[in-house]
ZALO-417694 format. One record per residue: z, x, y of N, C-alpha, C in turn; residue in one letter. Coordinates in pm, whole numbers, plus 32768, in hexadecimal, padded with zeros to 4 digits. Each point is the difference from the previous one (the first is absolute). Layout:
BEGIN
ZXYZXYZXYa...
***
This chain:
BEGIN
2307986D726A808280417FF3805B7FCF8072m80727FC27FDF80597FC48063807880588016r80138039807980758053801A807F7FAE8007p807180427FE680807FBB8007801C7FD4808Ea80447F8E800D80297FD180837F8E7FC68052g7F967FCB7FBE7F8F7FC7804A802F7F8A8054a7FC87FF28078802B7F99805E7FA37F897FF5v80307F8280067FA97F8A7FF57F9180038067p7F8B7FC97FD97F8C8004805880157FAE807Fq80467F8D7FF6800D7FAD8077804F8046806En8068804B7FDA804C804780677FAF8071803Cr7FB180447FAA7FAC806C80327F997FCB8063l7FCB7F897FE47F9D7FC5805A803D7FE38089f807A7FCB7FFF80427FE2808080198081804Di803080677FB88018808180427F80803A8039d7F947FEF7FB57F82803A802C7FCB7FB9807Cm80087F7B80007FCF7FB58074804D8025807Dv808380187FEF8052802380737FE4808E8031k7FCE80537FA47FE9808C80277F93800A806Aa800C805F80547F9C801480687F9780617FD4t7F857FE680267F9180597FDC800F8083804Da7FCC806A7FC58006808280427FAC7FFF807Fr8037804080677FB88009807E7FA5807A7FFEf7F807FEA80187F9E806C80057FC58003808Cv8013806C804C7FC7800980857F6B7FE87FFCp7FCC7FCB806D7F747FD780057FA280737FE4a8021807480357FA180707FED7FFD802F7F71f80747FF97FB7800180267F747FB47F9A7FACl800C7F8280227FB77F987FB97F6A80158010c7FD6801C807B7F72801780177FCF80797FB2a805380697FFC7FDA80787FB67FF37FE17F6Bl805E7FB57FC97FFA7FDE7F727F837FB17FE0a7FDE7FA080567F897FAF7FEA7F8380568003i7FFC805D805E7F8C8058800A7FF280567F83a807180357FCE7FFA80537F887FD57FB07F86l802E7F857FF67FD77FAC7F917F6B7FE38006l7FCE7FEB80787F717FE9800E7FAF80787FD4g802E807680247FBA80797FD7800480107F68l80737FDF7FC5800C800E7F6F7FA17FA37FB8a7FF17F8680337FA67FA07FBF7F70802E800Ba7FDC803B80717F76802A80147FE1807E7FB2a806280597FF17FE980807FBD807980217FAAn80057FCB7F828079800A7FB08036808D7FEFp7FAB80667FF1803080897FF48008803C808Cv80787FFD803A80118027808B800F8096800Er7FF28031807A8003809080198081803F7FCEa80727FBC8012807F803B7FD9801280047F69e7FA57FBA7FB7800880017F6F7F9C805F7FC0d7FB7804C80517F9780557FC98039806E7FA7l808080218010803980687FAA80077FD37F6Fh7FFB7F7C7FE77FFE7FCF7F777F727FF57FCBt7F9B800F80567F767FF97FD47FCD7F727FFAg7F7D7FF37FFA7FC47F7C7FF380067FD17F6Ft7FF17F7F7FED800A7FC67F7B7F7C800B7FB5l8005800E7F7D7F8580077FB17FBD7F777FF7p7F857FFB7FCE7FB47F807FFD80297FA57F8Dp807E7FD97FFD80347FA57F9A7FD17F728020i7FD47FB77F997FD37F76801580487F9D7FA4r805480327FA6804A7FA67FA6809180317FF5h805D7FAF8030808E80217FFE80477FA17FA0v8052803A7FA880527FB57FA280928022801Df80537F9B8013808E8016801C80537FB77F98l8053804B7FB680607FC67FA1808B800F803Bi80477F8F801080878002803980657FE07F92v805E805C7FEF80697FF47F9C80857FE08045l806C7FF47FB3807B7FC88035807C80597FF3e8045800F8073808F80228003802780837FBBn7FBA806C801F802680807FC48001806C806Ck806480577FF980058072805B7FA1806D7FD0s7FE3805E80597FA7806E7FDB8039804F7F8Bf808180208007803D80517F967FFF7FB97F7Ad80197F7C800280017FB57F837F757FF97FC2a7F9A7FEC80547F787FED7FCE7FBB80827FDEa8014806780557FB2807B7FF38053807A7FDAf80847FF07FF5805680707FDE7FF0802C7F70g803E80717FDA7FF080377F7980337FA47F93p805C7FA6802180347FA67F9A7FBD7F797FFDg7F907FF180437FBD7F7E80077FD67FCF7F76s801F7F827FE07FD37FC77F807F707FCE8006p7FB68028806B7F747FDA80107FAC807F800Ca7FEB80487F937FBA808080087F707FF5802Fp7FBE7F927FE27F757FF0802D7FFD7FFA8099y805E7FB8803B800A7FF8809280318084803Al806780397FC880448073803C7FB680837FECa7FB6800E7F927FC280817FE07F697FFA7FF4k7FCD7FA17FB17F717FFD7FE47FB07FE1807Ev80247F9780477FB17FD78075800880658073l8075803680248001806880687FAA80797FDBp7FF980227F817FAD80727FD67F6C7FE28012a7FDD7F7E80097F747FD980107FDC7FE08090r80627FF780577FE57FD880898061803F8061g80347FAE805E805B8031806880857FB77FF7a806B804B800B80877FC680058032800C8090l80247F8E803A80397FFE808680977FF97FF2l8042806E801A809180097FE780537FC38071t7FC27FE7807480497FCB80737FC57F7B802Dq7FE47FAB7F9F7FCB7F7A801D80747F9D7FFEy800A7FAB806880727FA780137FD77F6E8006y80557FAA7FC87FF47F71801580347FDD808Ba7FE57F87802C80247FD9808980737F9D8009t80337FCD7F90806E7FA28009803B7FDE7F78g805D7FA48001803C7FC37F8A800C7F6B801Fh7FF17FA37FA17FEB80107F747F6E801E7FE0w7FB67F9D7FCA7F76801A7FD67F987FD18063s80027F7E80217F8E7FC180437FDB80448083l8062802C804D7FE1803C80807FA9807D7FF1d800E80477F917FAC80757FE67F707FD77FE1n7FF07F987FB17F797FD07FE17FBC7FCC807Fy804B7FBB80547FCA7FCF807F7FD280768056i8050806980067FDC8076804F7F7E803F7FD0a7FEB80037F7D7F8C80437FC77F7C7FBD8024l80037F7E80207F827FBB801B7FF57FCB808Ev806C800E80517FF97FC9808880408058806As805480607FD880468052806380737FB88043g80267F8A7FCF80717FB78039808480377FC9q8062800D8057808280367FD980567F957FBCa806A80297FB980587FA07FBF80417FA28064p800C7F827FDA80557FA2804980667FCA7F9Dn806B7FBD802E806B7FD87FA47FD37FAB7F8Ap7F927FB8800D7FCF7FAF7F907FB480547F9Ba7FA38053802E7FB480517FA28058806B7FC0t8068802D8046805E805F7FC480487FC47F88q800D7F7E7FFD80467FBD7F937FA07FB97FA1r7F82802A80037F9B7FD67F9F7FD67F6E800Ad80267FBC806B7FD07F788018800A7FA97F83c807A7FF07FD080147FB77F837FDE7F6C800Cq7FF77FD0807D7FC07F7F801A7F9B8018806Eq7F7F7FF57FE37F9B801D8066800E7FA4807Ap800F803C8076800B7FB3807B7F9F80398067i7FD97FAB805C7FA6802B806A804480678059e7FB3805F8030803180608062801B7FB78083f80758017803A80267FC1807D7FFE8068806Fq7F97800680507FFA8064806C80607FDE8071p80388065803F80547FEB80757FBE803A807Di7F83802A7FEF7FB3803380727F6C7FE87FE2r7FB57FE080647F727FE77FEB7FB480817FE6r7F9D7FF67FA97FA780707FEA804280747FB8g7FBA80717FFF8032807B7FC48037805C806Cl806480507FDE8035805C80647FA9807E8008d802B8061804D7FAF807780177FF080567F82e804E7FE37F977FF480477F827FB57FAF7F96h7FC47F92802C7FB97FAA7FA280597FAE7FA7g807F7FED802980607FB57FB0800E7F728033q800C7FA17FA480257F79802680987FF87FF7v803F7FD0806A80928003800980387F797FD5i805780037F9B803B7F857FD0803880107F75g80037F917FB680457FFA7F807FB27FA47FA3f7FE9802B7F867FBF7FA97FA07FA9804C7F9Fg7FBD7FB57FAA7FB9803A7F8F7F697FFB800Ec7FCA7F8E80277F707FED80007FCD8011808Fv7FB4806A80147FDC802A80887F927FAA803By80087FE380827F9A7FAE80417F7A80488006p7F987FB5801F7F7780357FFC7FE9806F8065a8057800C80637FF1806D8062801580887FBFi804880017F8E801A807E7FB97F9080177F9Bv7FB3806980177F90801F7FA8802D80607F92k7FB080047F96801E80537F8D7F8B805F7FE5t801A80617FAB7F9580597FD57F8C7FB37FC3l80177F9B7FAB7F8D7FB27FD07FAD7FC18070p80417FD080697FB47FCA80717FA8806A803Ed8036807880107FB2806F80367F8A80227FA6q801A80087F7F7F9880267FA17F8E7F9A8001l80227F817FFC7F987F997FFF7FAE80028080e8042801780707FB88007807F7F9E80758000q8021806B7FB87FA880747FF77F9A7FF37F90a7FFD7F8F7FBB7FA17FEB7F94802680427F7Eg8082801A7FEC803080437F88804C7F9E7FA7l800980227F80803D7FA77F9E808E802D7FDDe80567F9F7FDF8089801E7FD8802D7F9C7F98w806280277FB180427FA47FA3808F802E7FE8k80577F9E7FE88086801C7FCE80037FDD7F6Cg801A80637FAB80047FED7F6F80927FF67FD5f802A7F897FD6808C7FE47FE380137FE47F6Bm804D80567FBF80177FEB7F72804E7F7F7FE9e7FD27FB07FA0803E7F827FD77FEC7F8E8063d7FB0801380677FE77F93805F7FCC7F857FB6l80417F8F80177FDD7F807FC2800E80047F68d8054805A7FCF801980027F7080407F7F7FD1g80537FC68054803D7F7E7FE67FEB7FAB807Cn7F9A7FAA80017FDD7FB58079806F7FA88036p80627FDC7FAC806C7FA9802E8072804E8040t7FFC80857FF7807180508030800980018098r7F90800280428001800180927FAC7F8B8030d803F7F9380197FBD7F84802580377FCE8085d7FAD7FEF80687F6F800C80007FD080907FF2p7F8080107FE87FCA80837FE4801D80628071q8011807F7FD780258069805F7F98800F806Et7F817FEE7FE07F95801D805F7FE27F8B805Cc80667FB580267FEF7F95806280788002805Ft7FEC7FC68074806D7FF5806180637F927FDAa7FE17FB27F9980567F907FDA8089802C7FD0a800D807E7FD5808180307FCC8063801F806Fr7FD18008807D80578028806E80647F90801Fi807E8023800980677F9F802380277FA37F91g7FCE80197F8880217FAA7F90807880397FB5q7FFB7FFF7F7F8071802D7FB0800680987FFAk806980327FC1800F808F7FF17F8C80397FAEa7FE2807C80177F9180437FBD802180147F6Cd7FB87FB97FAA801B80087F707FD480837FC3e7FAF804E80477FD580817FCA8065806E801Ct80707FDF803C80678064801B8034803E7F7Ee7FFF7FB17F97802E80327F7E7F8F7FF57F9Br7FFC805F7FA67F9580047F9D80117F907F9Aa7F907FD77FC57FFE7FA17F927FAD803B7F8Fa80207FDA7F877FB380337F8E7F6F7FD78010v7FA680627FFA7F727FE6800D7FCF7FFE808Fg805B800780617FD87FFE808D806C80478052d7FE88080801E8060804F804C7FC780278089q7FA47FAE80327FCC80138088806E7FE08064y8005804B806F80607FE6806B7FB77FF98084a800C7F8F80457FBC7FF08080802F80668067a807D802C7FF88035806080617FBE80897FF2k7FB780157F937FB4807C7FED7F6A7FEA8017h7FE17F8F803B7F757FDA80217FFC7FE28096d7FED8065805480127FEC80907F9D7FA0803Fp7F8E7FEB7FC27F957FB3803F80247F6C8012f805D7FCD7FB080217F718008806A7FE5806Bv801780618057805E7FED806E7FBB80068089y7F7E7FE580007FB58004807E7FA57F85800Af800B7FBB80707FAD7F8980127F6B80218006h7FDD8079802A7F72802280047FC27FFD7F74t8052800C7F997FD07FFB7F76801D7F787FC1i807B7FCF801080287F837FC07FB47F878032l7FD78001807E7FC37F89803A7F747FE37FCBd7FC9805B7FB27F807FE87FBD801980137F6Ad802E7F977FBA8025800F7F747F8F80337FA7p7F857FDB80207F8F802E7FAF7FEF8097800Et8006802F807C7FF880908018807580487FBFr80767FC8800E8079803D7FC87FF3800F7F69c7FD87F967FBD7FF580037F6E7F92805C7FD0a7F9A801480527F9380597FD980278093800Aa8064801E80548026808A8018808380287FBDh80567FA17FE1807E801E7FBC7FF37FCD7F72i7FF3805D7FA27FD77FDC7F78805A80447F9Av7FF27FD67F84804A803C7F937FCF808F7FE8n805C80587FDB7FDF808C7FEA7F9080127F9Al7FF57FA67FA17F9A80107F987F738005803An7FEC7FC780767F7B8002803E7FD7808B802Ee8061805A800F7FDF8087802E7FA380467F9Dl80177FEF7F7F7FAA80407F9C7F6F7FD58011r7FED7F82801E7F787FCC80127FC18039807Ei804C7FFF806E7FC98030807F7FDD80937FFBd804B804E7FB37FED80907FFE7F84802C7FB2l7FBD7FA57FBE7F8D80267FAF7F8E80388054r7FF47FCD807B7F92802E80568036801D808Br7FC3805E80448026801E808A7FEF7F868058i7F977FB67FEA7FE07F8D805580697F927FF8a80487FF87F9180657F967FF1808E80328016t80108081801E80858038801980247FEF8093t80707FBE801F80267FEF808D801580878044p7FE880048082801E8079804B8096801D8002n80517F957FFC8092800F8003803B7FA87F95y804B803D7FA580417FB77F93809680188005s804D7F96801480928006800380307FCE7F78f804680557FB580227FE37F7580987FF67FF1i802E7F8D7FD0808E7FE97FEB801B7FE27F6Dt804880577FBA802B7FE07F7780667F8E8002p801C7FC97F8980657F967FFB808C803B800Bn80647FA97FFE808A802A80198038805E7F96l7FBD80087F8E802980607F997FB880848014c7F7E7FFA80127FAE807A80058008804A8085n80337FBE806980108048807F80888044800Bd80537FF17F9A808380417FFE80707FB0803Eg7FE17F88803280677FB08043806F7FD87FA0h7FD97FCA7F8B80637FD57F9D8015806F7F9Bd807D80257FE9801C80697F9F7FF37FCC7F71l80347F897FE97FEB7FBB7F817FAE7F84801Er7F8E7FF67FC37FA07F988025801E7F7D7FB8c7FD07F938038801E7F7C7FCE7FCA7FEA7F73v7F9A804C7FDD7FC67FF37F79803E80627F9Cd806A8047802B8046805A7FA77FCE808F8001g7F93801C80467FCD80888008804C80508069t7FE78082800180458059805D7FAE800F807Ft80427FEF80727FBE8010808180258084803Fg80257FFD80808025807980467F9080667FFFg8023807E80017F9C806B80027FB180077F7El803B7FD57F927FB47FFD7F827F907F998008a801D7F8C803A7F987F9B80137F938030805Dg80298044806A7FA0803A805E7FA580637FB9i803C80567FAF7FB280687FBC7F957FC27FA6n80257F997FB67FA07FBF7FA87F907FBC804Cg80227FC0806F7F9B7FBE80527F9C80658036f8032806E80357FA78064803A7FA980437F96l803980197F8C7FB1803C7F947F8B7FA67FD9e80137F7E800B7F957FA27FDF7F997FF38070e80317FF2807C7FA67FD7806C7FC480728051w80468070800D7FC6806E804E7F7B802F7FC5v7FF680157F7C7F7D80267FCA7F947F978016p80257F807FFB7F9E7F96801A7FC58011808Cv8054802180607FD28011808A7FB380828012i8039806F7FD07FC38083801C7F7F80197FB2t7FE97FB47F987F81800D7FB67F937FA48036r80237FAE80607F9E7FA180367F9980478056s7F867FCB80087F98803E80538027800C8093p80467F9A803580248002808E8064806E801Ea8065800E7FAB8062806A80187FBF80897FF6f7FB080157F9A7FC480847FEB7FA080248073r7FC57F9C803E7FA2801A806C804880218082k805F7FAC8029803F8012808380877FB88008d804F800C7F97807B7FB37FF8807E804B8026g80697FB3801B80868033801B80637FA07FC1l805680327FA8806B7FB37FC3808580318037l804F7FA380358085801E803780687FB57FACi806680477FD4806E7FC37FB3808180218048i804B7F988026807E8016804580607F8F7FE0t80758004803E80697F9D7FEB801B7FB48080f80297F837FF2801D7FB08078807B80348049d806880277FB7807F802B803C804A80597F9Ee806580478033805580517FAA80647FA87FB7s804E803E7FA980577FB47FA780867FD8803Cd801E802D8079807F7FDE803D807380567FD1g7FE7805C7FA1806A80547FCA7FF280928028a7F87802F80177FE9808D80238038801E808Ba801C807F80178038802980817FA27FE18074a7F7D7FFF7FE57F9E7FE580697FC47F747FF4d804B7FA47FC37FCB7F7B7FE27FEA7FA9807Aa8039802480737FF17FB080797FC580518073f7FC580717FDD7FC6805880657F767FD1802Ad7FD08038806E7F7C7FE180347FBE80808030a7F827FF680207FB98071803D7FA47FCA806Dc7FBC805B803F7F8A7FDE805180237FAA8079c807A80118035802C7FB580767FF77F697FECn80227FD47F897FFA7F717FE380587FB08060e7FCA7F93803480487FAA805C80237F7C7FBDe80737FC5802180207F7A7FCE7FB77F978052p80077F867FD37FCA7F91804E805B7FEB8079l7FC97FFA807980547FE58074804F7F7E7FEDp807D80018023805E7F907FF480347FEC7F72t7FD4804D7F9D80317FED7F77809380257FF9a80537FAE7FBD808F801D7FFA802580707F9Fp7FA680207FA3801C80687F9D7F9D8072800Ad802780757FD17FA2806C7FEE7F9E7FDB7F91q7F87803B7FFE7FA17FDF7F96803680147F74p805580657FEE803A80197F7C808C7FCA7FEFg802B7FA5805880887FCC80028066806E801Df8010805E7FA68060806D80127FC0807F8033r7F887FF680317FB9807380357F7D7FD6803Fg7FB7805E80397F897FDF804E7F847FE27FAFp800280117F7A7F887FE97FB2801D7FDE7F70g7F967FFF7FB0800B7FD97F74801580727FA0g801180798035801F80727FAB7F86804D7FD1g801B80767FCA7F9580587FD07FD87FD57F73r7F807FDB7FF17FD17FCD7F7F7F9180567FC4v7FB7804B80527F9380507FCD7F837FAF7FE5g7F9280467FEB7F817FC07FE07FA880657FB7a7FA87FCC7FAC7F9A80507FBB7F777FCA8026v7FA4805A80227F787FDA80257F9D80497FA7l7F9D7FB87FCE7F9480387FB07F7B7FE28045l7FA6806080007F7E7FEB803F7FA580767FDFs7F7D7FEA7FFF7FA480727FF8801080608076p80417FD3806B801280538078808980448003y80477FFC7F8E8084803F7FF87FFF80677F90i802A8079801E8009806A7F9D80787FE57FA5r7FEF80067F7D80717FEA7FA480738060801Ep80797FCA7FFC807680518017802680108093g7FBF7FB6805880228005808F808D7FC88016t804C8042805480847FCE8027800980058098v80277F8E803D80107FFA8091808F7FD98022s803B804A805F80857FDF80327FF97FC3808Cs7F887FD8802B7FF07FBE8082803E7F757FF8v80517FD68062803D7F7B7FFC7F9A7F918016p80057F9B7FA97FAF7F87800D80587F887FDEy7FD37F89802A80447F857FD77F987F927FEDn80307F857FE97FA27F917FE77FA47FE78077h8031801080797FAA7FEE80757F93806C8003y802480797FDB7F9D806B7FFB7F977FE67F94a802A7FC47F907FA07FDE7F987F9E7F968034l80357F9980427FA87F9A803A7F9F80408062l8033805680557FA9804380627F9480527FBBr802480427F937FA080517FB67F8F7FAA7FC8s80237F8D7FC67F997FA67FCB7FA97FCB8072v803D7FDD806F7FB27FD080727FA0806C8031e802F807B80047FA9806E802D7F8F801B7F9Dd801F7FF67F7F7F9880147F9B7F8C7FA08016i80207F8480247F987F9B80137FDA7FEB8092f8030805C80567FDD7FFD808E80257F7B8041n807C7FD77FEA80357F848038806280228070l802D7F9A8049806C801280608085800C7FB8g806D8004804D808580147FC780577F87801Ch80447FD07F9980547F8A800A80938027800Fl80477FB9805780908010800B802A80908012g806780277FB380368086800D7FA4806B7FC4y7F957FD87FBE7F9D80637FD57FB5803B8077a800C7FC180747FBC8030807780578052805Dg807780267FD48059804C80587FC680898020e80028028807F7FD080858025804C806B7FB3p7FB680607FCA803D806F7FB880127FE97F6Bg7FEF7F847FD0800C7FE77F707F88803E7FB9l801A80557F9F7F93804A7FC07FCC7FB97F84r7F7C7FF47FF37FC67FD47F827FF980757F9Fp7FE37FE27F837FEC806A7F9E7F94805F8033f801680837FEF7FA1806180347FDC806A7F9Ag7FE5807880327FD2806D7FAA806D80347FA3r807D7FDD801A806A80217FA27FF37FAF7F7Fd7FBE7F8C800A7FEC7FA87F8D7F7280107FC7v7F9E7FF580587F7380067FD77FD480938003f801280417F8E7FF080927FF87F78802A7FC9t7FA97FA07FE37F77801F7FD77FA57FD58070v7FB6805E803C7FB07FE380777F6C80167FE2h
***
């Protein structure tokens, strides 16, 4: 979603390089580092005990949809009754769940790395370019400071954490490689960086995959091993096969519908209806496939949310949870506000009582932190901020 009056990337880059980094006194920096160390060693910290400890979930499924405000998606007039009524009645509705930026890609990046929006990811990286750091290493918030799309190997992702812990993950992308000539060279290689414009920016008949909704292909830790990348980023159709047995179901599954079924396109390139109607049809098909699987029924958690708000609602640029921008960034994360707006989320699990409603504020960084805590991992980027709450007893109501 492109806001009016967008500023060219080259000018933003110059402004950003000229900007001065925030000054953090030495004692505050040391304190932040100490707190991050404690969080990594013991993800459920003392100050978070009021939310309770997390249940023994071992399989997390995340479906990310596109560009809808909470009121549009979950309000009484929603054209997606399965999303707005059926699923909340079966699980938990988070009424104060917020995206972290605008347009799309920066939100997907946040969900798997905790990195904040930069001027390139805010504009969906329509031509993939290398990240250009203006400072060595990561700052005290785990952020790499600079501008660009494809993050250097110093920036780790949730998949890197999972693999280090001996856990499995996959990104299931609808229509991936539906038309092999559409994105050439192949998406799952570093060869696409710095080349032509991203051909997946617009849908094609028979192939409505969008790289900007596939966060894993923007990190060198994944792209630099094409064999590993291709083994973990697969077509959505493989999910049905993996779900047949617990042993073949990844511990973490990131699921991206195509540009029609995720609600991004209102009128789809193949003539079908997208928007919330497309979302409703997709969820009606795939949610039962997931929730009937042995892994979900044993110890699963399904999360359904949106990357960002629609830009039209009154709270479309709001934030929660003390969200911070990237130091030196020339724009707010939401361009016209501090965040990506209130989008809401629905969670289903054997550990959630049907009809649960939580008004506790959460955002994409909190979701990442929650997944990290479920698998007893450290915290990446802004997911490691002191005081950021993971999902707690307000969500997991079956003990």
